[in-house]
C-alpha positions, 0 to 999 in steps of 0.5 A: 350032938357031935359032928362026925369028922371025915377021914380027910378032915382028920388027916388035915388036922394031923398034917397041920399038927405035924407042920406046926411041930416042924416049924417049932422045932426048926425055930428052936434049932435056928435059935440054938445055932445062932447062940452057938455061933455067937458064943464061938465067933464073937471075940472076947 
């Protein structure tokens, strides 16, 4: 028998997924920004 999920539980899962995706995207963006800064700012 499956347990019923309340709307509050479903919403918390959506919010958690959104927060994780935002964290992941911001981490990728930070790494990309660091890479670009390294490319342009390190003297050759």
